N, C-alpha and C positions, 0 to 999 in steps of 0.2 A: 630527574625522575621524581614523580609525586606519589605519595602514599595516601590512600583513602580507605574508608570502610567499604564503600560501594562505588564501583565504576559502572556507568550505564552507557552502552554503545548504541547510539541512535537517538535523535531528538524529535521523533514523531510524537503523536499523541500517547503511545504506550510508554516511550522513554521519558517524556516530560511528566506524565502522571506518576511513573515510578520515582522520578526525582523528587516530586512534591511529597509523596508519601514517605520516602526514605528520609528526607530532610526533617519532616515532622516527627520522625522517630529518633531524632537527634543523632543521625548518622552523618558522617563526613562524606559528601557525595561529589563526584565529578561526572558531568554529563558531556559525552564526547560525540561530535557530529561532524561529518565531512562537508556538509552543505549547510544551507540555511535551516534553522529549526522549523519543524512542521511536517516534514516527510511529504507524503503524497497529497495531503490536504492543501498544501501551498498551490497545487495545480488545479484545485477544484474551485470553480467560479462561485457556486453557492452551495451551502450546506443547510438543509432545512429540517434535519431529523436528529440534531444533537440537543438533547433535552435542556430546556431552559434558555436556549439561544435564539429561538425563532429562525429567521433566515439570516445567515451570516456568510460573508465571503470566506473561503478557506484560509486565505492568507491572514485575514483579520483574526480568525479563531486561533491560528498558529501563534500570532503575536501575543494574544491574550494568555495563552498557555505558557509561552516562554516568559512573559512578564511575571506570571505567577511563580515560576521557578526562581526568578531573580529576587522577588520579594522575600523568599525564604533563604536567600544566600547560597543557592546552588552554584558551584563553580562550573562554568561552561568553557569548553575547549574545542577549537576547530582542529580536527585531526582525522586521519583515515586509519582505522585499526586493521592491520593485516594479519594478526595472529595473537594467540593468547598462550602464554607458558603457564602450566599448572603444576610445575614442580615445586613442592613445598606448600605451606599453608597460605602463602600470599600469591595471588595471581599477578602475572606481569603482562600488561597489554603492550604489544609492539606496534608502532605506528609507522606509516609510510614516510612521514616527515622526519624520521629519526628520533621521534619522541618516545618516551616510555612512561607508562602509568602503572602503579601498583595498587592493588585493592584486595581486601580479604574476600569480597563477594563481587560478582559480575552479573549484570543483567543485560542480555543481548536483545535489543529492540530495533534491529536494522530494517525490518519491514520487507516489502517487495517492490519491484518496479514493473510497470506494464510493458508488454511487448509492443514495439512500434514498427511501423512499416518503413520508416526512413525514406519517404518520398517527398518531392517538392511540396511546400505549403504546410506540411504537417506540424513542424515546429512553430510556425507562425500562429496557428490556431489551437495548439495544445493548451488545455486548461480553460479555454473560453468556449469555442465552438466544438472542440473535440474533447470528449470526456471518456473516462474509463469506469464510471460509476453511475448506473441507471437510478439507483435508489437516491443518490445524492442530487443528481442533476436532471433526472427525468421530468419532474414537475415543471421545470422551466419551459418545456416544449409541449405543454398542454395545447391541443388543437393545432399543432404545427407538424411539419414534415421532418422525419428523422431517418438517418441512415445508420444501420447497424452493420459493422464489419466483422465477419467471422461466422463459422457454422457449427461450432462446438456447443457444449452444454450451456456455457455462460452466455454466448451470443443468442442462442435460441430462447433460453429462459428469460433473459433480460428483454429480448425482442417481444415476447408475449406480455411482459409487464409494461413495456413502453407503449404497446399497441392499445392498452387500456386507457391511455390518456392522449395519445397523439392522433392527429388527423390521418397520418399515413406513416407506416414504417417500411423502409426498404432494406432488405437483407442482401448484402453483397458478400459472397464468400469465394475464396480461391478454388475450393473443391465443391463437394456437395455438402448437404447438412449431415453432420456426423454425430449430432446429439442423440439422446435417447429417443427411440422411435415414437413413444407416446407424446413427448414434448414436440417433436417435429410435426406430427399429425395435428396437434393443437395449433401450432403456429401456422401451418398451411391452411387451416380451416378459417382463419381470421380474415374477414372481408377487407380490412384496411392494411393488409400486409402484402407486399410484393417481394419475390425472391429471385435474385440473379445468381445462379451458380456458375462456377468456373470463370470468374471474372477477377482480374487483378487490378488493384488501385494504382493509377499512374500519377495522380496529382490532386491536391486539394486546391480549390479555386476561390478566388476573391481577392480584391485589393483593399485590405483593411477590414472588410466585412466578408465573412464566409458566405458563399452562395451555392456551393455544391462540390462535386468531385468528378474527375474523369476516370473511367474504368475501361478495361480492354478484355474482351473475351479471349480466353486461352484456347478456345476451340476454333473460332472463326477469325480471330484477330480484329473483329469489329470493335470500334471504340464508341463510347457513349458518354454523355454528360448527364449526371443525376443531380437535380437541384434539390436543396434541402436547407433547413434552418440549423441543423446540428448533426453531429456524428458521435456514435459510441463505438469505440474499438474494443473488440474482444478476441484478440489473437494470442492470448496467453499472458500470464504474469510469471515472474520468476523471483524467488526469494533471494535476498541479498545475504548470502551465507558463506561465500567462498573462503573467507578468512577463518572459518571454524570447522572446515571439513576434517582437518587432522585431529580434531578432538573426538571424533566418532560419535557426535551427537546429532548428526544430520542424516535425514532419511534419503531414500533413493531419488526423491524429487527436489532435494535441496532444502527442505524445511527442517526446522530444529524440533527434535522430539522433546516434549515437556509434559509433565503430568498436570493434574488439576491445580496443584500449588505453584505451577510454572517452574518447577524444579527439573533440571536435566539429570542425567545419570552421574554427572560429575558434581560432587558436593561443592556448594558455593557458586555454581554457575546456573543462572536462571534465564528464562527467555520470556518474551512478552510481545503481543501484537501480531501483525500479519505474517511474521517470519515463523510463527509456531505452526506445527503440523496439526492436521485434523481439526481445523476450526470450522464450525458450521456457518459463521457469518464473519466476514472481514469488513468491519466498519469502525468509524472513529470511536463509537461508544464501547464496542467490545475490546478495542485496543486499550482504551483507558482502564477498563475493568482488569485486563491482564496485567497492566502496569501496576495497578494498586496491589493486586495479589502477589506479583513478583517482589515488590518492595517489602511487603509484609513477611513473605517467606525469607527474604534476605535478612530482615531484622531478626527473625527467629534464629536463623543460622548464626548471626553474629552473637546472639545471646548464648548459644551453646558453645561457641568458640571462647567467649569470655569466662565460661564456667570451667574450662579445662585448665 
């Protein structure tokens, strides 16, 4: 069992930034992650909108962030947190591997994971030709053909955005368009957008290089192949918060409720990044902002504890 000032759960941009700020505040920090550091950016081929970095591969940015934490002496541990005990002034993190970590403050930065179709070929092209972030990867497909999967607000809004740069955008949705009517009308009015409603995706096609996908009409059973240069999937995201449901800090959609200081209603527990409820924009830069604020709030919390 290890005792720390601050335990950070999740080593995405929010968690790693929190670790950097907490370490610079002379706090004893442990950064806990079940997979490779970086979170969702590891699966992003190119990031072009992180200030000061120009165009950078997501995995490369993740490595740079992680190296920064190590330069500051942040302890990194591979573990899967499955619960937090809040009895007493010290929080106890319970891990799947049988490990335990103790800390006076905890920052939850577990992020979200995209909904996936789980059809043949999807895992092969995930992070290269299949993306979940139009703002991150859209510019790669300027004057090219793109498929957008989904019919909700995210799919329609990002479809409109992608249509501003792509030669053609093909929307494929299992049902009809369910986004806001105004957004749907705007999308349908675009001359370089095609919409296929009531189609399910059967397979992503290509041997090494993505060439398109196979879809099937749920109304006529007709199958078709749609050729494209890339795909954006918007069939929903889900927050990674199952381990914290018992703490009563999770909303009905699974996101963690936190105020502008990234504080939850439990003293000493903070949240940062995409797992936080009511975020206007879920991007690397906003996750980093959350992480910095959460670390500062944790430092202030520690100061109050030391005064007692």
